[in-house]
C-alpha positions in Angstrom: -65.5 43.6 -23.4 -63.8 41.0 -21.3 -60.1 40.8 -21.3 -58.5 37.4 -21.4 -55.5 37.1 -19.2 -52.9 34.4 -19.5 -54.3 32.7 -16.4 -57.9 32.9 -17.6 -59.9 29.7 -18.1 -59.6 30.0 -21.8 -55.8 29.3 -21.5 -56.4 25.9 -19.9 -58.0 24.2 -22.8 -55.3 25.6 -25.1 -52.5 24.4 -22.8 -54.2 21.0 -22.5 -54.5 20.8 -26.3 -50.8 21.7 -26.8 -49.8 19.1 -24.1 -51.9 16.5 -25.9 -50.3 17.3 -29.3 -46.8 17.2 -27.7 -47.6 13.8 -26.1 -48.8 12.5 -29.5 -45.7 13.7 -31.2 -43.5 12.2 -28.5 -45.3 8.9 -28.7 -45.2 8.9 -32.6 -41.5 9.7 -32.6 -40.7 7.1 -29.9 -42.7 4.5 -31.8 -40.9 5.3 -35.0 -37.6 5.2 -33.2 -38.4 1.8 -31.7 -39.4 0.5 -35.1 -36.1 1.6 -36.5 -34.3 -0.1 -33.6 -36.1 -3.3 -34.1 -35.6 -3.3 -37.8 -31.9 -2.4 -37.4 -31.5 -5.3 -34.9 -33.1 -7.7 -37.4 -31.0 -6.5 -40.3 -27.9 -6.6 -38.3 -28.5 -10.2 -37.3 -29.3 -11.2 -40.9 -26.1 -9.4 -42.1 -24.0 -11.2 -39.4 -25.5 -14.5 -40.5 -24.7 -13.8 -44.2 -21.2 -12.6 -43.3 -20.5 -15.8 -41.4 -21.7 -17.9 -44.2 -19.6 -16.0 -46.7 -16.3 -15.8 -44.9 -16.4 -18.5 -42.2 -16.5 -18.4 -38.4 -12.7 -17.7 -37.9 -12.6 -14.8 -40.4 -15.8 -13.5 -39.0 -14.2 -13.5 -35.5 -11.3 -11.4 -36.8 -13.7 -9.1 -38.5 -15.8 -8.6 -35.3 -12.6 -7.9 -33.3 -11.5 -5.2 -35.8 -14.9 -3.6 -35.9 -14.9 -3.5 -32.0 -11.6 -1.6 -32.0 -12.6 0.7 -34.8 -15.8 1.6 -32.9 -14.0 2.3 -29.7 -11.4 4.5 -31.5 -14.1 6.2 -33.6 -16.0 7.3 -30.5 -12.9 8.6 -28.8 -12.1 10.8 -31.8 -15.4 12.7 -31.4 -14.2 14.2 -28.0 -17.9 13.8 -26.9 -19.2 16.3 -29.5 -21.7 13.6 -30.7 -23.3 14.2 -27.3 -22.7 17.9 -26.6 -24.1 19.0 -30.0 -27.5 17.6 -28.9 -27.5 20.3 -26.2 -25.5 23.2 -27.8 -27.2 23.4 -31.2 -30.8 23.6 -29.9 -29.7 26.1 -27.2 -28.0 28.4 -29.7 -31.0 28.1 -32.0 -33.4 29.2 -29.3 -31.2 32.1 -28.4 -30.8 33.0 -32.1 -27.0 32.9 -31.6 -26.4 31.8 -35.2 -22.7 32.7 -35.1 -22.0 30.3 -32.1 -24.2 27.6 -33.7 -22.2 27.7 -36.9 -19.0 27.9 -35.0 -19.6 24.9 -32.8 -20.6 22.8 -35.7 -17.5 23.6 -37.7 -15.3 23.2 -34.6 -16.8 19.8 -33.9 -16.4 18.6 -37.5 -12.9 19.9 -37.9 -11.8 18.7 -34.5 -13.2 15.2 -35.0 -11.5 15.0 -38.4 -8.1 16.0 -37.0 -8.5 13.8 -33.9 -9.7 10.9 -36.0 -6.8 11.2 -38.4 -4.3 11.3 -35.5 -5.9 8.3 -33.8 -6.1 6.4 -37.1 -2.4 7.0 -37.8 -1.5 5.8 -34.3 -3.7 2.7 -34.6 -2.2 1.9 -38.0 1.3 2.2 -36.8 0.6 0.0 -33.8 -1.1 -2.6 -36.0 1.8 -2.6 -38.4 4.3 -2.9 -35.7 2.5 -5.8 -33.9 0.9 -7.8 -36.8 2.6 -6.5 -40.0 0.9 -6.9 -43.3 1.4 -10.6 -43.9 -1.4 -11.8 -41.6 -5.1 -11.5 -42.2 -5.6 -9.7 -38.9 -2.9 -7.2 -39.6 -4.3 -6.1 -43.0 -7.8 -6.0 -41.5 -6.6 -3.7 -38.7 -5.0 -1.3 -41.2 -8.3 -1.0 -43.1 -10.1 -0.6 -39.8 -7.8 2.3 -38.8 -8.7 4.1 -42.1 -12.4 3.8 -41.0 -11.8 5.5 -37.6 -12.1 9.2 -38.8 -15.1 8.3 -41.0 -16.9 6.8 -38.0 -16.2 9.9 -35.9 -17.5 12.3 -38.5 -20.5 10.1 -39.0 -21.4 10.2 -35.3 -21.0 14.0 -35.1 -23.0 14.5 -38.3 -25.8 12.3 -37.0 -25.9 14.2 -33.8 -26.2 17.5 -35.7 -29.0 16.1 -37.8 -30.8 14.9 -34.7 -30.3 18.2 -32.9 -32.2 19.9 -35.8 -35.1 17.5 -35.4 -34.1 14.8 -37.8 -34.4 11.9 -35.4 -35.3 9.2 -37.9 -32.9 10.5 -40.6 -30.1 10.4 -38.0 -30.9 6.8 -37.1 -31.5 5.3 -40.5 -27.8 5.3 -41.7 -26.4 3.8 -38.6 -29.2 1.4 -37.8 -30.4 0.3 -41.2 -28.0 1.2 -44.0 -24.7 0.5 -42.3 -25.0 -3.3 -42.0 -27.1 -3.6 -45.2 -24.6 -1.8 -47.4 -21.5 -3.5 -45.9 -23.1 -6.9 -46.5 -24.1 -6.1 -50.0 -20.6 -4.9 -50.9 -19.1 -8.0 -49.3 -21.5 -10.4 -51.1 -20.9 -8.7 -54.4 -17.1 -9.0 -54.0 -17.1 -12.6 -52.9 -19.8 -14.0 -55.1 -18.4 -12.4 -58.3 -14.9 -13.7 -57.4 -13.4 -10.1 -57.1 -12.0 -10.8 -53.7 -11.1 -13.6 -51.3 -13.8 -14.4 -48.6 -12.0 -13.3 -45.5 -11.8 -10.5 -42.8 -9.9 -8.2 -45.1 -12.6 -8.2 -47.7 -15.3 -7.7 -45.0 -13.4 -4.7 -43.6 -13.0 -3.3 -47.1 -16.7 -3.6 -47.6 -17.3 -1.9 -44.2 -14.9 0.9 -45.2 -16.7 1.5 -48.5 -20.0 1.5 -46.6 -18.6 4.1 -44.1 -17.7 6.5 -47.0 -21.2 6.3 -48.5 -22.9 6.6 -45.1 -20.9 9.8 -44.3 -21.9 11.3 -47.6 -25.6 10.5 -47.0 -25.5 12.0 -43.5 -23.7 15.1 -44.8 -26.5 15.6 -47.3 -29.1 15.2 -44.5 -27.3 17.8 -42.5 -27.0 20.3 -45.3 -30.7 20.0 -45.9 -31.5 20.7 -42.2 -29.1 23.4 -41.2 -31.0 26.7 -40.9 -30.1 29.4 -43.5 -29.4 31.8 -40.7 -26.4 29.7 -39.6 -24.9 29.5 -43.1 -25.3 33.3 -43.6 -23.9 34.3 -40.1 -20.2 34.8 -39.4 -18.6 32.1 -37.2 -17.7 32.8 -33.6 -15.9 30.3 -31.4 -15.8 29.4 -27.7 -13.4 26.4 -27.7 -12.7 26.6 -23.9 -16.4 26.3 -23.2 -17.0 23.6 -25.7 -14.0 21.5 -24.7 -14.6 21.8 -21.0 -16.9 18.7 -20.8 -15.0 16.8 -23.6 -12.9 14.7 -21.3 -15.8 13.7 -19.1 -18.1 13.0 -22.1 -15.3 10.9 -23.7 -14.9 8.8 -20.6 -18.7 8.2 -20.4 -18.8 7.2 -24.1 -15.7 5.0 -23.7 -17.3 3.3 -20.7 -20.5 2.7 -22.6 -18.7 1.3 -25.6 -16.5 -1.0 -23.4 -19.6 -2.3 -21.6 -20.9 -3.8 -24.8 -17.6 -4.8 -26.4 -15.4 -5.9 -23.5 -15.8 -9.6 -24.2 -15.0 -9.2 -27.9 -11.8 -7.2 -27.1 -10.6 -9.6 -24.4 -11.1 -12.7 -26.5 -9.7 -11.0 -29.7 -6.6 -9.9 -27.8 -5.9 -13.5 -26.9 -6.0 -14.5 -30.6 -9.2 -16.5 -30.4 -11.2 -15.6 -33.5 -13.6 -18.5 -33.4 -14.6 -17.7 -29.8 -14.9 -14.0 -30.7 -17.4 -15.1 -33.4 -19.3 -17.2 -30.9 -19.5 -14.4 -28.4 -20.4 -11.8 -31.0 -23.4 -13.7 -32.3 -24.5 -14.4 -28.7 -24.2 -10.7 -27.8 -26.2 -9.6 -30.9 -29.0 -12.0 -30.1 -29.1 -11.0 -26.4 -29.3 -7.3 -27.4 -32.7 -8.1 -29.0 -34.0 -8.7 -25.5 -32.8 -5.2 -24.5 -35.0 -3.5 -27.1 -38.2 -3.4 -25.0 -36.2 -1.9 -22.1 -34.7 0.8 -24.3 -38.0 1.8 -25.9 -39.7 2.1 -22.5 -36.9 4.2 -21.2 -37.2 6.5 -24.2 -40.9 7.0 -23.6 -40.6 7.5 -19.8 -37.5 9.8 -19.7 -39.3 13.1 -20.4 -42.0 12.3 -17.8 -39.3 11.6 -15.2 -37.9 15.0 -15.8 -41.3 16.7 -15.5 -42.3 14.9 -12.3 -39.0 15.7 -10.6 -39.2 19.3 -11.6 -42.6 19.5 -9.8 -41.1 17.6 -6.8 -43.8 15.0 -7.2 -41.9 12.1 -5.6 -45.0 9.9 -5.1 -45.8 10.3 -8.8 -42.2 9.5 -9.7 -42.2 6.4 -7.5 -45.4 5.2 -9.2 -43.9 5.9 -12.6 -40.7 4.0 -11.8 -42.7 1.0 -10.5 -44.8 0.8 -13.7 -41.8 1.3 -16.0 -39.9 -1.5 -14.2 -42.9 -3.8 -14.6 -43.4 -3.0 -18.3 -39.7 -3.3 -18.9 -39.4 -6.7 -17.3 -42.6 -8.0 -19.0 -41.4 -6.9 -22.4 -37.9 -8.3 -21.9 -39.3 -11.6 -20.7 -41.6 -11.8 -23.8 -38.5 -11.6 -26.0 -36.0 -13.4 -23.8 -37.9 -16.7 -23.4 -38.4 -17.3 -27.1 -34.7 -16.5 -27.7 -33.5 -18.9 -25.0 -35.9 -21.7 -26.1 -35.3 -21.1 -29.7 -31.5 -21.0 -29.5 -31.1 -24.6 -30.7 -33.0 -23.7 -33.8 -31.5 -20.2 -34.4 -27.8 -20.9 -33.8 -27.2 -23.7 -36.3 -28.2 -21.2 -39.0 -24.7 -19.6 -38.4 -23.0 -23.0 -38.5 -22.5 -26.0 -36.2 -19.7 -24.1 -34.5 -22.2 -21.6 -33.0 -24.1 -24.2 -31.0 -21.5 -23.5 -28.4 -23.0 -20.0 -28.1 -26.2 -21.4 -26.4 -25.0 -21.1 -22.7 -23.3 -17.8 -23.5 -26.6 -16.5 -24.9 -28.5 -17.7 -21.8 -26.1 -16.0 -19.4 -26.1 -12.7 -21.4 -29.9 -12.7 -21.5 -30.1 -13.2 -17.7 -28.0 -10.1 -17.4 -30.5 -8.2 -19.6 -33.4 -9.5 -17.5 -31.7 -8.2 -14.3 -31.3 -4.8 -16.0 -34.9 -4.8 -17.0 -36.1 -5.7 -13.5 -34.1 -2.7 -12.2 -36.1 -0.3 -14.4 -34.9 2.9 -16.1 -32.3 3.8 -13.4 -29.9 5.5 -15.8 -32.7 7.9 -16.9 -33.5 8.6 -13.3 -29.9 9.7 -12.7 -29.6 11.8 -15.8 -33.1 13.4 -15.7 -32.6 14.4 -12.0 -29.2 16.1 -12.5 -27.0 13.1 -11.3 -25.2 12.6 -14.6 -21.7 12.6 -13.0 -22.6 9.9 -10.5 -24.2 7.8 -13.3 -21.0 8.2 -15.3 -18.8 7.1 -12.5 -20.9 4.0 -11.9 -20.8 3.2 -15.6 -17.0 3.6 -15.8 -16.6 1.4 -12.8 -18.8 -1.3 -14.3 -17.0 -1.1 -17.7 -13.6 -1.5 -16.0 -14.8 -4.4 -13.8 -16.2 -6.0 -17.0 -12.8 -6.0 -18.7 -10.9 -7.2 -15.6 -13.3 -9.9 -14.8 -13.5 -11.1 -18.4 -9.7 -11.4 -18.5 -9.7 -13.3 -15.2 -12.7 -15.6 -15.7 -11.6 -16.7 -19.2 -8.7 -18.8 -17.7 -10.8 -21.3 -15.8 -14.2 -21.0 -17.6 -13.4 -20.0 -21.2 -15.9 -18.0 -23.2 -18.6 -18.8 -20.7 -16.6 -17.0 -18.0 -16.4 -13.9 -20.3 -20.3 -14.0 -20.5 -20.5 -14.3 -16.7 -18.3 -11.2 -16.4 -20.5 -9.3 -18.7 -23.7 -10.3 -16.8 -22.2 -9.6 -13.4 -20.9 -6.1 -14.5 -24.5 -5.3 -15.7 -26.0 -6.5 -12.4 -23.3 -4.7 -10.3 -23.9 -1.4 -12.3 -27.7 -1.6 -11.6 -27.2 -2.5 -7.9 -24.9 0.6 -7.6 -27.5 2.9 -9.2 -30.2 1.3 -7.0 -28.2 2.0 -3.8 -27.6 5.6 -4.9 -31.2 6.3 -5.8 -32.5 4.8 -2.6 -29.9 6.8 -0.5 -30.2 10.2 -2.2 -33.7 10.3 -3.7 -35.5 8.0 -1.4 -36.8 6.0 -4.4 -37.2 2.2 -4.5 -36.1 1.3 -8.1 -37.0 -1.7 -10.0 -39.0 -4.6 -8.6 -38.5 -3.1 -5.1 -41.3 -0.9 -6.2 -43.8 -3.8 -6.2 -45.4 -2.7 -2.9 -46.1 0.7 -4.5 -48.0 -0.9 -7.3 -50.0 -3.1 -4.9 -50.8 -0.1 -2.7 -52.0 1.9 -5.7 -54.1 -1.1 -6.9 -55.8 -1.7 -3.5 -56.1 1.8 -2.2 -59.6 3.3 -2.5 -60.0 5.7 -5.3 -61.4 9.2 -4.5 -64.9 9.7 -5.5 -65.5 12.0 -8.5 -67.3 15.2 -7.5 -70.8 15.7 -8.9 -70.9 17.6 -12.1 -71.6 21.2 -11.7 -73.7 23.2 -14.1 -71.7 25.9 -16.0 -71.8 29.3 -14.3 -73.3 28.0 -11.0 -71.2 27.9 -7.8 -70.5 24.5 -6.2 -73.4 23.1 -4.2 -76.1 25.1 -5.9 -78.8 23.2 -7.9 
């Protein structure tokens, strides 16, 4: 009887079969995630349109400003656990360390609740001292402060659900239900005459939506936590868990500021109508980023595998193709957005026609990022997370500073230019680092690689060999 060893030929088909199944699952999950992203972007845009129509451009600007601050403070209150749980929980599950798994989950939830409450109290006190309760902005800020711990807990809960394999359940509340529920609550309150159509009512609807979303996510989490964790005693390693907290918090803060710097700068100047214009333009421009995000999600695992095998030629080819696909997909979305702006923007009101040049500038920034390819994934998947974080932090800070400076002479268009330039500068910085340290030509600089692959002669396939016969025998 022959004995099958792990390295025998019979293992190859099995491994290939498993790789194929893994690839299919990855493609299916990525496709579903992209569908959720696209649906969420569409729902968010429709919700913004409805909110503007219900409460007006000025109140919508105040609402967007408060939401931006609430989001920044909510992310800070997580101490980075909405990221670290994605690594810690699967690791403890593989190691069957159920005590640590239960401990880190409870520690993350309790810590986020305490930190969120403290941050909310400080934010409420500041809002009261600066704006009081007589102004619409002051009352909206107080409601936004109450939503801070809810947002933090929601982010941590979604990370835990995702860590246990619930990618779509983790995305649905944030991407689909959040804007849908908030708008429905707002529409009900305004159309029935229960509340005044302003930013305070919109924030109250958002707060009610946040409570319901947190309850839904907690139900998802309870359903997915393994029974071994609930039965095991808790053990804690706070020093180990908190060690990356500061760094992760800075990364998260930089990422949040990159997308909301313009809103915060304009809102701090007391310009609610311009905040509304910039918010709508930003939301539309982010639609152009969806192809780039989906392609990055699909290519990231392959980057890691190629780098682990030290296949730099394969990695260079992959980078070239992903950059080309990213730019092509972004162009396919960007051009209709730019050309269709005169038709789309009046839906929000005549005031928003001023958003057309802002939208064009922001989309140009997205095109530049698409042409650079998935550089952030190249950094993270090759162990250069700290460098990528420093570059992101520098870009976020420059975005805020340039927005504040450019607003004076150029107005809201200057704020859009600051956002586009910070995006370009961030990608140029990553490009320089990757070229210097990994020898890779990112983005469209890879075009010669594609041409070389296209024109180079393909190796001839060897003649088929009959089973059981050595090569060269008839």
